[in-house]
C-alpha positions as CSV (number, residue, x, y, z in Angstrom):
1,M,0.7,18.9,-137.2
2,L,0.5,22.1,-135.2
3,R,1.3,21.3,-131.6
4,V,-0.2,23.6,-128.9
5,A,0.2,23.1,-125.1
6,G,-0.2,24.8,-121.8
7,Y,0.5,23.9,-118.1
8,Q,-2.8,24.5,-116.2
9,G,-6.0,22.7,-115.8
10,L,-9.2,22.9,-117.8
11,S,-10.8,25.6,-115.5
12,S,-7.8,28.0,-116.0
13,I,-8.4,31.2,-117.9
14,L,-5.1,30.4,-119.7
15,T,-6.4,27.1,-120.9
16,R,-9.5,28.8,-122.1
17,G,-7.4,31.3,-123.9
18,L,-5.4,28.6,-125.7
19,A,-8.6,26.7,-126.4
20,C,-10.0,29.8,-128.1
21,L,-6.8,30.1,-130.2
22,V,-7.0,26.4,-131.3
23,E,-10.7,26.8,-132.1
24,T,-10.1,29.9,-134.1
25,L,-7.3,28.4,-136.1
26,S,-9.4,25.3,-136.8
27,H,-12.5,27.3,-137.8
28,E,-10.5,29.5,-140.1
29,G,-8.8,26.6,-141.9
30,W,-5.3,26.2,-140.5
31,K,-3.4,24.1,-143.0
32,S,-2.8,21.1,-140.7
33,G,-4.3,19.2,-137.9
34,I,-3.8,20.5,-134.4
35,D,-2.5,18.5,-131.4
36,W,-3.8,20.3,-128.3
37,I,-2.6,19.5,-124.8
38,P,-4.2,21.7,-122.1
39,N,-1.9,20.7,-119.3
40,V,1.4,19.0,-119.8
41,T,1.8,18.4,-116.0
42,D,-1.0,15.9,-116.3
43,Q,1.5,13.9,-118.4
44,Q,4.2,14.2,-115.8
45,E,6.0,17.0,-117.7
46,K,7.2,20.1,-116.0
47,A,6.3,23.6,-117.2
48,A,10.0,24.0,-118.0
49,D,9.8,21.0,-120.3
50,L,7.0,22.7,-122.2
51,F,9.1,25.9,-122.7
52,A,12.1,23.9,-123.9
53,S,9.9,21.9,-126.4
54,I,8.6,25.2,-127.9
55,E,12.0,26.7,-128.2
56,N,13.4,23.6,-129.9
57,G,10.4,23.4,-132.3
58,T,8.9,20.1,-131.2
59,R,5.9,22.2,-130.1
60,H,4.6,25.3,-131.7
61,I,2.5,27.5,-129.4
62,G,2.3,27.9,-125.6
63,Y,2.4,30.5,-122.9
64,M,5.0,31.2,-120.2
65,A,5.3,33.7,-117.3
66,S,7.8,36.4,-118.3
67,G,9.9,35.7,-115.3
68,Y,11.0,32.3,-116.7
69,L,12.9,34.1,-119.4
70,S,14.2,37.2,-117.6
71,A,17.6,35.6,-116.7
72,R,18.2,35.3,-120.5
73,V,16.4,38.5,-121.5
74,P,17.1,41.0,-118.7
75,E,14.8,43.6,-120.4
76,L,11.8,41.5,-119.3
77,E,12.5,42.6,-115.7
78,V,10.5,45.7,-116.6
79,L,7.5,43.4,-116.2
80,E,8.7,42.3,-112.8
81,L,9.3,45.6,-111.0
82,P,7.6,45.4,-107.6
83,F,4.6,47.6,-106.7
84,T,4.7,49.3,-110.1
85,V,1.5,48.6,-112.0
86,D,-1.8,49.9,-110.7
87,N,-3.9,49.6,-113.8
88,R,-3.8,46.5,-115.9
89,A,-5.4,48.1,-118.9
90,T,-2.7,50.7,-119.1
91,A,0.1,48.1,-118.8
92,L,-1.4,45.9,-121.4
93,G,-2.0,48.9,-123.7
94,A,1.8,49.7,-123.5
95,L,2.6,46.1,-124.4
96,D,0.3,46.4,-127.4
97,H,2.5,49.3,-128.7
98,L,6.1,50.4,-128.2
99,A,7.0,48.5,-125.0
100,G,5.8,45.2,-126.6
101,E,7.7,45.9,-129.8
102,I,10.9,46.4,-127.9
103,L,10.4,43.2,-125.8
104,R,9.5,41.2,-128.9
105,K,12.7,42.3,-130.6
106,V,15.0,41.5,-127.7
107,V,13.4,38.1,-127.0
108,S,13.9,37.1,-130.6
109,Q,17.5,38.3,-130.5
110,K,18.4,36.4,-127.3
111,T,16.3,33.3,-127.4
112,G,14.7,30.9,-129.9
113,F,11.2,32.3,-129.1
114,H,9.0,34.6,-131.0
115,V,6.5,36.5,-128.9
116,L,3.0,36.3,-130.4
117,G,1.2,38.3,-127.7
118,F,1.1,39.4,-124.1
119,W,-1.5,37.9,-121.8
120,D,-2.8,39.0,-118.4
121,N,-1.6,36.9,-115.5
122,G,-3.1,39.0,-112.9
123,F,-1.9,40.8,-109.8
124,R,0.0,38.5,-107.5
125,H,-0.8,38.2,-103.8
126,V,0.6,36.2,-100.8
127,S,-1.0,33.3,-99.1
128,N,0.3,31.3,-96.1
129,S,-0.4,28.6,-93.6
130,V,0.7,30.3,-90.4
131,H,-0.8,33.7,-89.6
132,P,-2.1,36.9,-91.2
133,I,0.5,39.0,-92.9
134,R,0.0,42.7,-92.5
135,H,3.5,44.0,-92.3
136,P,6.9,42.8,-93.6
137,K,7.8,41.7,-90.1
138,D,5.0,39.0,-90.4
139,A,6.9,37.4,-93.3
140,V,10.1,36.8,-91.3
141,G,10.9,33.2,-90.9
142,L,8.5,32.0,-93.6
143,K,9.7,30.2,-96.7
144,I,7.8,31.2,-99.8
145,R,7.5,29.5,-103.1
146,T,7.8,31.7,-106.2
147,L,8.6,31.2,-109.9
148,D,12.1,31.2,-111.3
149,S,12.9,34.9,-111.4
150,A,15.9,36.5,-109.7
151,L,13.9,39.7,-109.3
152,Y,10.9,38.0,-107.8
153,R,13.2,36.2,-105.3
154,A,15.1,39.4,-104.4
155,T,11.9,41.3,-103.8
156,L,10.4,38.6,-101.6
157,D,13.7,38.2,-99.7
158,A,13.7,42.0,-99.1
159,I,10.2,41.8,-97.7
160,G,11.4,39.3,-95.1
161,F,10.5,35.9,-96.7
162,K,13.0,33.2,-97.7
163,A,12.2,32.8,-101.4
164,L,12.5,29.4,-103.0
165,T,11.8,28.4,-106.6
166,S,9.9,25.3,-107.9
167,D,8.3,24.3,-111.1
168,V,4.6,24.8,-111.1
169,K,4.3,21.0,-111.3
170,D,5.6,20.8,-107.7
171,L,3.7,23.8,-106.3
172,V,0.9,21.9,-104.6
173,T,3.2,19.2,-103.3
174,W,5.6,21.7,-101.7
175,I,2.7,23.4,-100.0
176,A,1.0,20.2,-98.8
177,Q,4.3,18.9,-97.4
178,D,5.2,22.2,-95.7
179,V,8.4,22.6,-97.7
180,V,7.2,26.3,-97.8
181,Q,4.8,28.0,-95.5
182,A,3.8,30.7,-98.1
183,Q,3.4,31.2,-101.8
184,E,2.6,34.1,-104.2
185,N,0.2,33.9,-107.2
186,P,-2.8,35.5,-108.8
187,L,-6.0,34.7,-106.9
188,T,-7.2,32.5,-109.9
189,N,-4.2,30.2,-109.3
190,Y,-4.8,30.2,-105.5
191,M,-8.2,28.8,-106.2
192,G,-7.4,26.7,-109.3
193,F,-4.7,24.8,-107.4
194,E,-6.9,24.5,-104.3
195,L,-4.3,26.2,-102.2
196,W,-7.0,27.3,-99.8
197,K,-6.9,23.7,-98.4
198,H,-3.5,24.5,-96.9
199,H,-3.3,28.3,-96.8
200,P,-6.2,30.0,-95.0
201,Y,-4.5,33.4,-94.9
202,V,-4.3,35.7,-97.9
203,S,-2.9,39.2,-98.1
204,L,-3.9,41.2,-101.2
205,T,-0.4,42.8,-101.6
206,H,-0.5,43.4,-105.4
207,H,3.3,43.1,-105.2
208,F,3.7,42.1,-108.9
209,Y,1.5,42.4,-112.0
210,G,2.1,39.2,-113.9
211,V,2.4,39.2,-117.7
212,L,2.4,36.0,-119.8
213,L,4.2,35.7,-123.1
214,L,2.3,33.8,-125.8
215,V,5.2,32.2,-127.7
216,C,6.2,30.1,-130.6
217,P,9.5,28.9,-132.0
218,L,11.2,31.8,-133.9
219,A,12.6,29.4,-136.6
220,W,9.1,28.0,-137.2
221,Y,7.5,31.4,-137.4
222,E,10.0,32.5,-140.0
223,T,8.9,29.6,-142.3
224,L,5.3,30.8,-142.3
225,D,4.0,32.6,-145.4
226,L,2.0,35.8,-145.3
227,A,-1.4,34.1,-145.3
228,E,-0.3,31.8,-142.4
229,R,1.0,34.7,-140.4
230,E,-2.2,36.7,-140.9
231,L,-4.3,33.7,-139.8
232,L,-2.2,33.1,-136.8
233,A,-2.3,36.9,-135.9
234,H,-6.1,36.8,-136.1
235,A,-6.2,33.8,-133.8
236,V,-3.8,35.5,-131.4
237,T,-5.9,38.7,-131.4
238,T,-9.1,36.8,-130.7
239,S,-7.7,34.6,-128.0
240,T,-5.8,37.5,-126.3
241,A,-9.0,39.5,-126.1
242,L,-10.8,36.6,-124.4
243,E,-8.0,35.8,-122.0
244,R,-7.7,39.4,-120.9
245,Q,-11.4,39.8,-120.5
246,L,-11.5,36.6,-118.3
247,A,-8.5,37.8,-116.3
248,A,-10.1,41.2,-115.6
249,Q,-13.2,39.5,-114.3
250,Q,-11.5,36.9,-112.3
251,D,-10.4,38.8,-109.2
252,A,-13.9,39.8,-108.1
253,I,-15.3,36.3,-108.9
254,T,-12.5,34.5,-107.1
255,L,-12.5,36.8,-104.1
256,A,-16.2,36.1,-103.6
257,R,-15.6,32.4,-103.7
258,M,-12.7,32.7,-101.2
259,Q,-14.9,34.6,-98.8
260,D,-17.7,32.0,-99.2
261,I,-15.4,29.2,-98.1
262,G,-13.9,31.1,-95.2
263,V,-10.5,32.2,-96.4
264,K,-9.2,35.0,-94.2
265,V,-8.5,37.8,-96.6
266,L,-6.7,41.0,-95.8
267,A,-7.5,43.7,-98.3
268,K,-4.8,46.2,-99.4
269,D,-6.1,48.9,-97.0
270,A,-5.6,46.5,-94.0
271,L,-1.9,46.1,-94.9
272,D,1.1,48.4,-94.1
273,M,1.7,49.1,-97.8
274,Q,4.2,51.9,-97.0
275,A,6.4,49.4,-95.1
276,F,6.2,46.9,-98.0
277,H,7.2,49.6,-100.5
278,E,10.1,50.7,-98.3
279,H,11.5,47.2,-97.9
280,V,11.8,46.7,-101.7
281,E,12.7,50.2,-102.7
282,S,16.4,49.5,-103.2
283,I,15.7,46.4,-105.1
284,S,13.4,48.3,-107.5
285,L,15.8,51.2,-108.0
286,K,18.7,48.8,-108.8
287,A,16.5,46.9,-111.4
288,R,15.3,50.2,-113.0
289,A,18.9,51.4,-113.3
290,Q,19.8,48.4,-115.4
291,L,16.9,48.7,-117.8
292,P,16.9,50.7,-121.0
293,Q,15.3,54.1,-120.5
294,Q,13.2,53.9,-123.6
295,L,11.7,50.7,-122.4
296,L,11.0,52.0,-118.9
297,T,9.3,55.1,-120.4
298,A,7.3,53.0,-122.9
299,Y,6.0,50.6,-120.3
300,L,5.5,52.9,-117.3
301,S,4.6,56.3,-118.7
302,S,1.9,55.3,-121.1
């Protein structure tokens, strides 16, 4: 039995991407049945439980934000450098070539994962429950939820927030209970988790461009024969193309929905972007200095 799982709801573009992968494998004659769970948090699991189950081989395919692995694979911090990516197609193109090859290799060397592909997790923006955020000074005193990435936390702290980490399973609860007053996510997640009910203010900071790793257990992948690998690669290519297409369309669609329901959105040109860049410059330079030059060049100079 092939076990596939994700950690977002049925409307998520990530869930639709995995559904495409499952459908393609089924249609093309994968050798076994497929057990497909769109959202493990509906079963009271945490996203971290999903990642562990893939690495230990009890599940076979799922996705994870790159930041969840960067403590173990520091090279993945190239995907977390603040205010670095302007064009998603260029970044994804780099990941389809040398930059992706380098990252696949180091992930397999340092973890039990094999990276099947790189998915588009969108530009990340800030929402909050208190007031419009135009300048880093507006962030001071606000606790912000982010994912478990040291570089994410350092960047947000440098801007002026107090960054805290929670599993995605606890995201809505933390916000509803005012454990944090702010959060950062792609717009599709802001709407998908209905965060607008608690956070009427959104600043389109584009502070990170998120990349998801589509992963499977390395040990399991190495047992597949050539025909199985080719079928899996075909399904990955098909689902990746769909996921990226949906992600590219999502910002405009979601932004229109947000404006329709009265969310107070500050566009990039309404923000003091120079101040945001200046506040995180030392964090970015320190991170870059610790990354292999070949990887930096491959990802950022393509």
